[in-house]
Steps between C-alpha positions, in 0.01 A plus 500: 500500500517868588569552873207744508267233364540242779183408682430274794200289589336609823234327710267627769368333815187389315705311240450745215791562264616806313811642335704784645795681351814372672672759715178673606382442855236228513173621658467411867243221455692331216811279504762456230538147363834379365380515136628793292518566127333705231142602563379238251711228665359592841143495370562159340638372831192626684281314252672174594501543879172680571249217478211664684459876444260539794646665812576220748241622753227502237609159367469351851149644538387383157656154533341450841161609366538254212546214748209597723172335397231748409137500610287217370 
């Protein structure tokens, strides 16, 4: 793999994933994960670990609403 083609998987506080070229500063609200590889390898890794694409705050709201009985 070309050293210029190494990517890393990054994650934000809401649990969303993305890929970022290794060696570039990660944006302030994102955190580097230990997974690195080609862009395709990183995207494949994200597919396996990112089970719920909703931001975590939105998922909590939606899941809570799903458990609350509606009007009858």
